[in-house]
PyMOL commands that place a pseudoatom at each C-alpha (Angstrom):
pseudoatom trace, name=CA, resn=UNK, resi=1, chain=A, elem=C, hetatm=0, pos=[0.000, 0.000, 0.000]
pseudoatom trace, name=CA, resn=UNK, resi=2, chain=A, elem=C, hetatm=0, pos=[1.029, 3.589, -0.566]
pseudoatom trace, name=CA, resn=UNK, resi=3, chain=A, elem=C, hetatm=0, pos=[0.421, 6.982, 1.041]
pseudoatom trace, name=CA, resn=UNK, resi=4, chain=A, elem=C, hetatm=0, pos=[-3.079, 7.416, -0.412]
pseudoatom trace, name=CA, resn=UNK, resi=5, chain=A, elem=C, hetatm=0, pos=[-4.394, 3.854, -0.082]
pseudoatom trace, name=CA, resn=UNK, resi=6, chain=A, elem=C, hetatm=0, pos=[-7.173, 3.403, 2.457]
pseudoatom trace, name=CA, resn=UNK, resi=7, chain=A, elem=C, hetatm=0, pos=[-6.325, 1.059, 5.298]
pseudoatom trace, name=CA, resn=UNK, resi=8, chain=A, elem=C, hetatm=0, pos=[-8.630, -1.993, 5.330]
pseudoatom trace, name=CA, resn=UNK, resi=9, chain=A, elem=C, hetatm=0, pos=[-9.153, -1.681, 9.100]
pseudoatom trace, name=CA, resn=UNK, resi=10, chain=A, elem=C, hetatm=0, pos=[-8.104, 0.648, 11.914]
pseudoatom trace, name=CA, resn=UNK, resi=11, chain=A, elem=C, hetatm=0, pos=[-4.650, -0.652, 12.879]
pseudoatom trace, name=CA, resn=UNK, resi=12, chain=A, elem=C, hetatm=0, pos=[-4.352, -2.017, 16.427]
pseudoatom trace, name=CA, resn=UNK, resi=13, chain=A, elem=C, hetatm=0, pos=[-0.799, -3.426, 16.495]
pseudoatom trace, name=CA, resn=UNK, resi=14, chain=A, elem=C, hetatm=0, pos=[1.543, -1.292, 14.395]
pseudoatom trace, name=CA, resn=UNK, resi=15, chain=A, elem=C, hetatm=0, pos=[5.240, -1.647, 13.627]
pseudoatom trace, name=CA, resn=UNK, resi=16, chain=A, elem=C, hetatm=0, pos=[7.248, 1.110, 11.958]
pseudoatom trace, name=CA, resn=UNK, resi=17, chain=A, elem=C, hetatm=0, pos=[10.476, 0.179, 10.206]
pseudoatom trace, name=CA, resn=UNK, resi=18, chain=A, elem=C, hetatm=0, pos=[13.213, 2.064, 8.385]
pseudoatom trace, name=CA, resn=UNK, resi=19, chain=A, elem=C, hetatm=0, pos=[16.874, 2.937, 8.593]
pseudoatom trace, name=CA, resn=UNK, resi=20, chain=A, elem=C, hetatm=0, pos=[18.202, 4.779, 11.637]
pseudoatom trace, name=CA, resn=UNK, resi=21, chain=A, elem=C, hetatm=0, pos=[17.236, 8.414, 11.134]
pseudoatom trace, name=CA, resn=UNK, resi=22, chain=A, elem=C, hetatm=0, pos=[14.179, 7.664, 8.991]
pseudoatom trace, name=CA, resn=UNK, resi=23, chain=A, elem=C, hetatm=0, pos=[11.735, 8.789, 11.670]
pseudoatom trace, name=CA, resn=UNK, resi=24, chain=A, elem=C, hetatm=0, pos=[10.531, 5.436, 13.033]
pseudoatom trace, name=CA, resn=UNK, resi=25, chain=A, elem=C, hetatm=0, pos=[10.071, 6.578, 16.612]
pseudoatom trace, name=CA, resn=UNK, resi=26, chain=A, elem=C, hetatm=0, pos=[8.465, 9.871, 15.616]
pseudoatom trace, name=CA, resn=UNK, resi=27, chain=A, elem=C, hetatm=0, pos=[5.938, 8.153, 13.359]
pseudoatom trace, name=CA, resn=UNK, resi=28, chain=A, elem=C, hetatm=0, pos=[5.242, 5.279, 15.774]
pseudoatom trace, name=CA, resn=UNK, resi=29, chain=A, elem=C, hetatm=0, pos=[4.571, 7.809, 18.547]
pseudoatom trace, name=CA, resn=UNK, resi=30, chain=A, elem=C, hetatm=0, pos=[2.244, 9.766, 16.224]
pseudoatom trace, name=CA, resn=UNK, resi=31, chain=A, elem=C, hetatm=0, pos=[0.380, 6.606, 15.146]
pseudoatom trace, name=CA, resn=UNK, resi=32, chain=A, elem=C, hetatm=0, pos=[-0.100, 5.641, 18.786]
pseudoatom trace, name=CA, resn=UNK, resi=33, chain=A, elem=C, hetatm=0, pos=[-1.451, 9.072, 19.656]
pseudoatom trace, name=CA, resn=UNK, resi=34, chain=A, elem=C, hetatm=0, pos=[-3.731, 9.235, 16.626]
pseudoatom trace, name=CA, resn=UNK, resi=35, chain=A, elem=C, hetatm=0, pos=[-5.207, 5.758, 17.143]
pseudoatom trace, name=CA, resn=UNK, resi=36, chain=A, elem=C, hetatm=0, pos=[-5.173, 5.705, 20.952]
pseudoatom trace, name=CA, resn=UNK, resi=37, chain=A, elem=C, hetatm=0, pos=[-2.593, 2.900, 21.174]
pseudoatom trace, name=CA, resn=UNK, resi=38, chain=A, elem=C, hetatm=0, pos=[0.097, 2.184, 23.764]
pseudoatom trace, name=CA, resn=UNK, resi=39, chain=A, elem=C, hetatm=0, pos=[3.610, 3.162, 22.687]
pseudoatom trace, name=CA, resn=UNK, resi=40, chain=A, elem=C, hetatm=0, pos=[7.077, 2.210, 23.854]
pseudoatom trace, name=CA, resn=UNK, resi=41, chain=A, elem=C, hetatm=0, pos=[10.378, 3.067, 22.193]
pseudoatom trace, name=CA, resn=UNK, resi=42, chain=A, elem=C, hetatm=0, pos=[12.343, -0.129, 21.581]
pseudoatom trace, name=CA, resn=UNK, resi=43, chain=A, elem=C, hetatm=0, pos=[15.637, 1.658, 22.272]
pseudoatom trace, name=CA, resn=UNK, resi=44, chain=A, elem=C, hetatm=0, pos=[14.439, 2.470, 25.797]
pseudoatom trace, name=CA, resn=UNK, resi=45, chain=A, elem=C, hetatm=0, pos=[13.880, -1.222, 26.482]
pseudoatom trace, name=CA, resn=UNK, resi=46, chain=A, elem=C, hetatm=0, pos=[17.136, -2.384, 24.878]
pseudoatom trace, name=CA, resn=UNK, resi=47, chain=A, elem=C, hetatm=0, pos=[19.765, 0.065, 26.189]
pseudoatom trace, name=CA, resn=UNK, resi=48, chain=A, elem=C, hetatm=0, pos=[20.860, -0.117, 29.786]
pseudoatom trace, name=CA, resn=UNK, resi=49, chain=A, elem=C, hetatm=0, pos=[23.302, 2.293, 31.435]
pseudoatom trace, name=CA, resn=UNK, resi=50, chain=A, elem=C, hetatm=0, pos=[26.515, 2.880, 29.468]
pseudoatom trace, name=CA, resn=UNK, resi=51, chain=A, elem=C, hetatm=0, pos=[24.859, 1.456, 26.322]
pseudoatom trace, name=CA, resn=UNK, resi=52, chain=A, elem=C, hetatm=0, pos=[24.867, -2.108, 27.656]
pseudoatom trace, name=CA, resn=UNK, resi=53, chain=A, elem=C, hetatm=0, pos=[22.019, -4.343, 26.444]
pseudoatom trace, name=CA, resn=UNK, resi=54, chain=A, elem=C, hetatm=0, pos=[19.461, -4.980, 29.175]
pseudoatom trace, name=CA, resn=UNK, resi=55, chain=A, elem=C, hetatm=0, pos=[19.027, -8.633, 30.174]
pseudoatom trace, name=CA, resn=UNK, resi=56, chain=A, elem=C, hetatm=0, pos=[15.264, -8.021, 30.587]
pseudoatom trace, name=CA, resn=UNK, resi=57, chain=A, elem=C, hetatm=0, pos=[14.839, -6.714, 27.023]
pseudoatom trace, name=CA, resn=UNK, resi=58, chain=A, elem=C, hetatm=0, pos=[12.998, -9.673, 25.489]
pseudoatom trace, name=CA, resn=UNK, resi=59, chain=A, elem=C, hetatm=0, pos=[10.821, -10.200, 28.575]
pseudoatom trace, name=CA, resn=UNK, resi=60, chain=A, elem=C, hetatm=0, pos=[9.875, -6.506, 28.536]
pseudoatom trace, name=CA, resn=UNK, resi=61, chain=A, elem=C, hetatm=0, pos=[8.980, -6.711, 24.847]
pseudoatom trace, name=CA, resn=UNK, resi=62, chain=A, elem=C, hetatm=0, pos=[6.787, -9.762, 25.511]
pseudoatom trace, name=CA, resn=UNK, resi=63, chain=A, elem=C, hetatm=0, pos=[4.983, -7.889, 28.298]
pseudoatom trace, name=CA, resn=UNK, resi=64, chain=A, elem=C, hetatm=0, pos=[4.410, -4.913, 26.017]
pseudoatom trace, name=CA, resn=UNK, resi=65, chain=A, elem=C, hetatm=0, pos=[2.970, -7.153, 23.281]
pseudoatom trace, name=CA, resn=UNK, resi=66, chain=A, elem=C, hetatm=0, pos=[0.362, -8.496, 25.724]
pseudoatom trace, name=CA, resn=UNK, resi=67, chain=A, elem=C, hetatm=0, pos=[-1.412, -5.153, 25.498]
pseudoatom trace, name=CA, resn=UNK, resi=68, chain=A, elem=C, hetatm=0, pos=[-4.413, -5.227, 23.160]
pseudoatom trace, name=CA, resn=UNK, resi=69, chain=A, elem=C, hetatm=0, pos=[-3.313, -2.279, 21.016]
pseudoatom trace, name=CA, resn=UNK, resi=70, chain=A, elem=C, hetatm=0, pos=[0.141, -0.749, 20.506]
pseudoatom trace, name=CA, resn=UNK, resi=71, chain=A, elem=C, hetatm=0, pos=[2.670, 0.875, 18.178]
pseudoatom trace, name=CA, resn=UNK, resi=72, chain=A, elem=C, hetatm=0, pos=[6.451, 0.603, 18.247]
pseudoatom trace, name=CA, resn=UNK, resi=73, chain=A, elem=C, hetatm=0, pos=[9.534, 0.280, 16.041]
pseudoatom trace, name=CA, resn=UNK, resi=74, chain=A, elem=C, hetatm=0, pos=[10.393, -2.944, 14.210]
pseudoatom trace, name=CA, resn=UNK, resi=75, chain=A, elem=C, hetatm=0, pos=[14.031, -3.336, 15.183]
pseudoatom trace, name=CA, resn=UNK, resi=76, chain=A, elem=C, hetatm=0, pos=[16.490, -5.531, 17.055]
pseudoatom trace, name=CA, resn=UNK, resi=77, chain=A, elem=C, hetatm=0, pos=[17.137, -8.926, 15.532]
pseudoatom trace, name=CA, resn=UNK, resi=78, chain=A, elem=C, hetatm=0, pos=[16.324, -10.831, 18.747]
pseudoatom trace, name=CA, resn=UNK, resi=79, chain=A, elem=C, hetatm=0, pos=[12.704, -9.631, 18.822]
pseudoatom trace, name=CA, resn=UNK, resi=80, chain=A, elem=C, hetatm=0, pos=[11.845, -8.849, 15.180]
pseudoatom trace, name=CA, resn=UNK, resi=81, chain=A, elem=C, hetatm=0, pos=[10.094, -12.228, 14.600]
pseudoatom trace, name=CA, resn=UNK, resi=82, chain=A, elem=C, hetatm=0, pos=[8.175, -11.873, 17.873]
pseudoatom trace, name=CA, resn=UNK, resi=83, chain=A, elem=C, hetatm=0, pos=[7.044, -8.340, 17.027]
pseudoatom trace, name=CA, resn=UNK, resi=84, chain=A, elem=C, hetatm=0, pos=[6.023, -9.368, 13.529]
pseudoatom trace, name=CA, resn=UNK, resi=85, chain=A, elem=C, hetatm=0, pos=[3.992, -12.338, 14.763]
pseudoatom trace, name=CA, resn=UNK, resi=86, chain=A, elem=C, hetatm=0, pos=[1.798, -9.967, 16.824]
pseudoatom trace, name=CA, resn=UNK, resi=87, chain=A, elem=C, hetatm=0, pos=[1.473, -7.067, 14.364]
pseudoatom trace, name=CA, resn=UNK, resi=88, chain=A, elem=C, hetatm=0, pos=[-1.411, -6.326, 12.003]
pseudoatom trace, name=CA, resn=UNK, resi=89, chain=A, elem=C, hetatm=0, pos=[0.277, -3.383, 10.229]
pseudoatom trace, name=CA, resn=UNK, resi=90, chain=A, elem=C, hetatm=0, pos=[3.858, -2.662, 9.146]
pseudoatom trace, name=CA, resn=UNK, resi=91, chain=A, elem=C, hetatm=0, pos=[4.743, 0.862, 8.008]
pseudoatom trace, name=CA, resn=UNK, resi=92, chain=A, elem=C, hetatm=0, pos=[7.967, 0.983, 5.980]
pseudoatom trace, name=CA, resn=UNK, resi=93, chain=A, elem=C, hetatm=0, pos=[9.766, 4.327, 5.868]
pseudoatom trace, name=CA, resn=UNK, resi=94, chain=A, elem=C, hetatm=0, pos=[11.668, 3.788, 2.629]
pseudoatom trace, name=CA, resn=UNK, resi=95, chain=A, elem=C, hetatm=0, pos=[13.422, 7.141, 2.377]
pseudoatom trace, name=CA, resn=UNK, resi=96, chain=A, elem=C, hetatm=0, pos=[16.372, 7.724, 0.035]
pseudoatom trace, name=CA, resn=UNK, resi=97, chain=A, elem=C, hetatm=0, pos=[19.760, 7.072, 1.602]
pseudoatom trace, name=CA, resn=UNK, resi=98, chain=A, elem=C, hetatm=0, pos=[20.849, 10.727, 1.393]
pseudoatom trace, name=CA, resn=UNK, resi=99, chain=A, elem=C, hetatm=0, pos=[17.741, 11.782, 3.333]
pseudoatom trace, name=CA, resn=UNK, resi=100, chain=A, elem=C, hetatm=0, pos=[18.276, 9.387, 6.234]
pseudoatom trace, name=CA, resn=UNK, resi=101, chain=A, elem=C, hetatm=0, pos=[22.007, 10.099, 6.363]
pseudoatom trace, name=CA, resn=UNK, resi=102, chain=A, elem=C, hetatm=0, pos=[21.369, 13.836, 6.596]
pseudoatom trace, name=CA, resn=UNK, resi=103, chain=A, elem=C, hetatm=0, pos=[18.738, 13.294, 9.300]
pseudoatom trace, name=CA, resn=UNK, resi=104, chain=A, elem=C, hetatm=0, pos=[20.826, 10.925, 11.402]
pseudoatom trace, name=CA, resn=UNK, resi=105, chain=A, elem=C, hetatm=0, pos=[23.900, 13.187, 11.116]
pseudoatom trace, name=CA, resn=UNK, resi=106, chain=A, elem=C, hetatm=0, pos=[21.965, 16.267, 12.254]
pseudoatom trace, name=CA, resn=UNK, resi=107, chain=A, elem=C, hetatm=0, pos=[20.162, 14.386, 15.022]
pseudoatom trace, name=CA, resn=UNK, resi=108, chain=A, elem=C, hetatm=0, pos=[23.384, 12.778, 16.324]
pseudoatom trace, name=CA, resn=UNK, resi=109, chain=A, elem=C, hetatm=0, pos=[25.249, 16.089, 16.259]
pseudoatom trace, name=CA, resn=UNK, resi=110, chain=A, elem=C, hetatm=0, pos=[22.465, 17.988, 18.044]
pseudoatom trace, name=CA, resn=UNK, resi=111, chain=A, elem=C, hetatm=0, pos=[22.114, 15.311, 20.709]
pseudoatom trace, name=CA, resn=UNK, resi=112, chain=A, elem=C, hetatm=0, pos=[25.856, 15.369, 21.327]
pseudoatom trace, name=CA, resn=UNK, resi=113, chain=A, elem=C, hetatm=0, pos=[26.133, 19.162, 21.418]
pseudoatom trace, name=CA, resn=UNK, resi=114, chain=A, elem=C, hetatm=0, pos=[23.184, 19.410, 23.823]
pseudoatom trace, name=CA, resn=UNK, resi=115, chain=A, elem=C, hetatm=0, pos=[24.364, 16.403, 25.840]
pseudoatom trace, name=CA, resn=UNK, resi=116, chain=A, elem=C, hetatm=0, pos=[20.777, 15.162, 25.595]
pseudoatom trace, name=CA, resn=UNK, resi=117, chain=A, elem=C, hetatm=0, pos=[20.049, 12.202, 27.820]
pseudoatom trace, name=CA, resn=UNK, resi=118, chain=A, elem=C, hetatm=0, pos=[18.613, 9.370, 25.771]
pseudoatom trace, name=CA, resn=UNK, resi=119, chain=A, elem=C, hetatm=0, pos=[17.776, 6.088, 27.531]
pseudoatom trace, name=CA, resn=UNK, resi=120, chain=A, elem=C, hetatm=0, pos=[18.821, 5.097, 31.040]
pseudoatom trace, name=CA, resn=UNK, resi=121, chain=A, elem=C, hetatm=0, pos=[21.324, 7.910, 31.397]
pseudoatom trace, name=CA, resn=UNK, resi=122, chain=A, elem=C, hetatm=0, pos=[23.061, 7.413, 28.049]
pseudoatom trace, name=CA, resn=UNK, resi=123, chain=A, elem=C, hetatm=0, pos=[24.285, 10.275, 25.864]
pseudoatom trace, name=CA, resn=UNK, resi=124, chain=A, elem=C, hetatm=0, pos=[25.694, 10.275, 22.342]
pseudoatom trace, name=CA, resn=UNK, resi=125, chain=A, elem=C, hetatm=0, pos=[29.429, 9.493, 22.311]
pseudoatom trace, name=CA, resn=UNK, resi=126, chain=A, elem=C, hetatm=0, pos=[31.942, 12.125, 21.151]
pseudoatom trace, name=CA, resn=UNK, resi=127, chain=A, elem=C, hetatm=0, pos=[31.541, 12.901, 17.439]
pseudoatom trace, name=CA, resn=UNK, resi=128, chain=A, elem=C, hetatm=0, pos=[35.106, 11.771, 16.695]
pseudoatom trace, name=CA, resn=UNK, resi=129, chain=A, elem=C, hetatm=0, pos=[34.046, 8.176, 17.428]
pseudoatom trace, name=CA, resn=UNK, resi=130, chain=A, elem=C, hetatm=0, pos=[32.440, 8.036, 13.990]
pseudoatom trace, name=CA, resn=UNK, resi=131, chain=A, elem=C, hetatm=0, pos=[36.032, 7.444, 12.793]
pseudoatom trace, name=CA, resn=UNK, resi=132, chain=A, elem=C, hetatm=0, pos=[37.013, 4.939, 15.480]
pseudoatom trace, name=CA, resn=UNK, resi=133, chain=A, elem=C, hetatm=0, pos=[33.845, 2.944, 16.239]
pseudoatom trace, name=CA, resn=UNK, resi=134, chain=A, elem=C, hetatm=0, pos=[32.807, 0.564, 13.442]
pseudoatom trace, name=CA, resn=UNK, resi=135, chain=A, elem=C, hetatm=0, pos=[29.323, 0.356, 15.034]
pseudoatom trace, name=CA, resn=UNK, resi=136, chain=A, elem=C, hetatm=0, pos=[28.831, 4.124, 15.297]
pseudoatom trace, name=CA, resn=UNK, resi=137, chain=A, elem=C, hetatm=0, pos=[25.256, 5.109, 14.453]
pseudoatom trace, name=CA, resn=UNK, resi=138, chain=A, elem=C, hetatm=0, pos=[26.274, 7.012, 11.298]
pseudoatom trace, name=CA, resn=UNK, resi=139, chain=A, elem=C, hetatm=0, pos=[28.160, 3.989, 9.989]
pseudoatom trace, name=CA, resn=UNK, resi=140, chain=A, elem=C, hetatm=0, pos=[25.315, 1.699, 11.023]
pseudoatom trace, name=CA, resn=UNK, resi=141, chain=A, elem=C, hetatm=0, pos=[22.759, 3.818, 9.132]
pseudoatom trace, name=CA, resn=UNK, resi=142, chain=A, elem=C, hetatm=0, pos=[24.901, 3.740, 5.991]
pseudoatom trace, name=CA, resn=UNK, resi=143, chain=A, elem=C, hetatm=0, pos=[25.413, -0.050, 6.121]
pseudoatom trace, name=CA, resn=UNK, resi=144, chain=A, elem=C, hetatm=0, pos=[21.879, -1.001, 7.118]
pseudoatom trace, name=CA, resn=UNK, resi=145, chain=A, elem=C, hetatm=0, pos=[19.902, 1.093, 4.615]
pseudoatom trace, name=CA, resn=UNK, resi=146, chain=A, elem=C, hetatm=0, pos=[19.679, -1.663, 1.991]
pseudoatom trace, name=CA, resn=UNK, resi=147, chain=A, elem=C, hetatm=0, pos=[19.041, -4.420, 4.553]
pseudoatom trace, name=CA, resn=UNK, resi=148, chain=A, elem=C, hetatm=0, pos=[15.829, -2.787, 5.785]
pseudoatom trace, name=CA, resn=UNK, resi=149, chain=A, elem=C, hetatm=0, pos=[14.296, -3.137, 2.334]
pseudoatom trace, name=CA, resn=UNK, resi=150, chain=A, elem=C, hetatm=0, pos=[15.453, -6.733, 2.107]
pseudoatom trace, name=CA, resn=UNK, resi=151, chain=A, elem=C, hetatm=0, pos=[13.755, -7.552, 5.423]
pseudoatom trace, name=CA, resn=UNK, resi=152, chain=A, elem=C, hetatm=0, pos=[10.465, -5.981, 4.351]
pseudoatom trace, name=CA, resn=UNK, resi=153, chain=A, elem=C, hetatm=0, pos=[10.518, -7.780, 0.993]
pseudoatom trace, name=CA, resn=UNK, resi=154, chain=A, elem=C, hetatm=0, pos=[11.061, -11.054, 2.858]
pseudoatom trace, name=CA, resn=UNK, resi=155, chain=A, elem=C, hetatm=0, pos=[7.969, -10.290, 4.941]
pseudoatom trace, name=CA, resn=UNK, resi=156, chain=A, elem=C, hetatm=0, pos=[5.946, -9.647, 1.792]
pseudoatom trace, name=CA, resn=UNK, resi=157, chain=A, elem=C, hetatm=0, pos=[6.854, -13.089, 0.520]
pseudoatom trace, name=CA, resn=UNK, resi=158, chain=A, elem=C, hetatm=0, pos=[6.690, -14.851, 3.871]
pseudoatom trace, name=CA, resn=UNK, resi=159, chain=A, elem=C, hetatm=0, pos=[4.231, -16.496, 6.221]
pseudoatom trace, name=CA, resn=UNK, resi=160, chain=A, elem=C, hetatm=0, pos=[2.787, -13.224, 7.575]
pseudoatom trace, name=CA, resn=UNK, resi=161, chain=A, elem=C, hetatm=0, pos=[1.996, -11.668, 4.179]
pseudoatom trace, name=CA, resn=UNK, resi=162, chain=A, elem=C, hetatm=0, pos=[-1.635, -12.865, 4.124]
pseudoatom trace, name=CA, resn=UNK, resi=163, chain=A, elem=C, hetatm=0, pos=[-2.602, -11.109, 7.382]
pseudoatom trace, name=CA, resn=UNK, resi=164, chain=A, elem=C, hetatm=0, pos=[-0.269, -8.127, 7.527]
pseudoatom trace, name=CA, resn=UNK, resi=165, chain=A, elem=C, hetatm=0, pos=[-0.987, -4.730, 5.959]
pseudoatom trace, name=CA, resn=UNK, resi=166, chain=A, elem=C, hetatm=0, pos=[2.274, -3.207, 4.676]
pseudoatom trace, name=CA, resn=UNK, resi=167, chain=A, elem=C, hetatm=0, pos=[2.381, 0.524, 3.939]
pseudoatom trace, name=CA, resn=UNK, resi=168, chain=A, elem=C, hetatm=0, pos=[5.409, 1.836, 2.039]
pseudoatom trace, name=CA, resn=UNK, resi=169, chain=A, elem=C, hetatm=0, pos=[6.191, 5.537, 2.399]
pseudoatom trace, name=CA, resn=UNK, resi=170, chain=A, elem=C, hetatm=0, pos=[8.984, 7.090, 0.345]
pseudoatom trace, name=CA, resn=UNK, resi=171, chain=A, elem=C, hetatm=0, pos=[9.984, 10.498, 1.629]
pseudoatom trace, name=CA, resn=UNK, resi=172, chain=A, elem=C, hetatm=0, pos=[8.485, 12.935, 4.113]
pseudoatom trace, name=CA, resn=UNK, resi=173, chain=A, elem=C, hetatm=0, pos=[5.830, 14.151, 1.684]
pseudoatom trace, name=CA, resn=UNK, resi=174, chain=A, elem=C, hetatm=0, pos=[4.350, 10.645, 1.513]
pseudoatom trace, name=CA, resn=UNK, resi=175, chain=A, elem=C, hetatm=0, pos=[4.565, 10.281, 5.315]
pseudoatom trace, name=CA, resn=UNK, resi=176, chain=A, elem=C, hetatm=0, pos=[2.626, 13.524, 5.693]
pseudoatom trace, name=CA, resn=UNK, resi=177, chain=A, elem=C, hetatm=0, pos=[0.029, 12.442, 3.081]
pseudoatom trace, name=CA, resn=UNK, resi=178, chain=A, elem=C, hetatm=0, pos=[-0.512, 9.143, 4.868]
pseudoatom trace, name=CA, resn=UNK, resi=179, chain=A, elem=C, hetatm=0, pos=[-0.805, 10.784, 8.281]
pseudoatom trace, name=CA, resn=UNK, resi=180, chain=A, elem=C, hetatm=0, pos=[-3.337, 13.374, 7.066]
pseudoatom trace, name=CA, resn=UNK, resi=181, chain=A, elem=C, hetatm=0, pos=[-5.253, 10.925, 4.883]
pseudoatom trace, name=CA, resn=UNK, resi=182, chain=A, elem=C, hetatm=0, pos=[-5.543, 7.156, 5.430]
pseudoatom trace, name=CA, resn=UNK, resi=183, chain=A, elem=C, hetatm=0, pos=[-4.262, 7.153, 9.024]
pseudoatom trace, name=CA, resn=UNK, resi=184, chain=A, elem=C, hetatm=0, pos=[-6.592, 9.953, 10.131]
pseudoatom trace, name=CA, resn=UNK, resi=185, chain=A, elem=C, hetatm=0, pos=[-9.571, 8.332, 8.391]
pseudoatom trace, name=CA, resn=UNK, resi=186, chain=A, elem=C, hetatm=0, pos=[-8.748, 4.949, 9.994]
pseudoatom trace, name=CA, resn=UNK, resi=187, chain=A, elem=C, hetatm=0, pos=[-8.716, 6.671, 13.387]
pseudoatom trace, name=CA, resn=UNK, resi=188, chain=A, elem=C, hetatm=0, pos=[-12.124, 8.231, 12.656]
pseudoatom trace, name=CA, resn=UNK, resi=189, chain=A, elem=C, hetatm=0, pos=[-13.530, 4.829, 11.619]
pseudoatom trace, name=CA, resn=UNK, resi=190, chain=A, elem=C, hetatm=0, pos=[-12.142, 3.323, 14.827]
pseudoatom trace, name=CA, resn=UNK, resi=191, chain=A, elem=C, hetatm=0, pos=[-13.840, 6.009, 16.908]
pseudoatom trace, name=CA, resn=UNK, resi=192, chain=A, elem=C, hetatm=0, pos=[-17.163, 5.407, 15.126]
pseudoatom trace, name=CA, resn=UNK, resi=193, chain=A, elem=C, hetatm=0, pos=[-16.996, 1.657, 15.773]
pseudoatom trace, name=CA, resn=UNK, resi=194, chain=A, elem=C, hetatm=0, pos=[-16.573, 2.319, 19.518]
pseudoatom trace, name=CA, resn=UNK, resi=195, chain=A, elem=C, hetatm=0, pos=[-19.709, 4.512, 19.689]
for i in range(1, 195): cmd.bond("trace and resi %d" % i, "trace and resi %d" % (i + 1))
show_as sticks, trace
zoom trace
């Protein structure tokens, strides 16, 4: 589906996927607010103090998925299959590589300059680490851009394809069209069905 296609039902369990910097968390938070769903940011469950993975991550994700209606990001290899098995809608932010690289560079720089606290006391590392850390977020975004599309295409040809609505949005203009159009109308239909 695209940015103008009507959703077949009001989404109740929504995953948003895309490269780092594509706007997954922003859109997932907006979807949750628009549809009245629970929201949690996957990064907040995964990262413990000093960027160490939290041992409780998978258990916390399972608890979150027990809720009847939610939105979150489709990320982290360990829980991607679990998330997908519970979802009814997958929104793919398929932005051009130059767009996500610009966004992630600006976001990373601003977070570092402001010393913004992210999850569990973590802050962005010094900017120079882009040259020394092979897993630095900027490098990760560059390397993982193509893989996101490969994962979504595998879903489209896999066991969940028959029950999962997949919405592909290419660029911010399409994201805005979808938010103002099909998403808003799905929220209105959901409100009417509750009355």
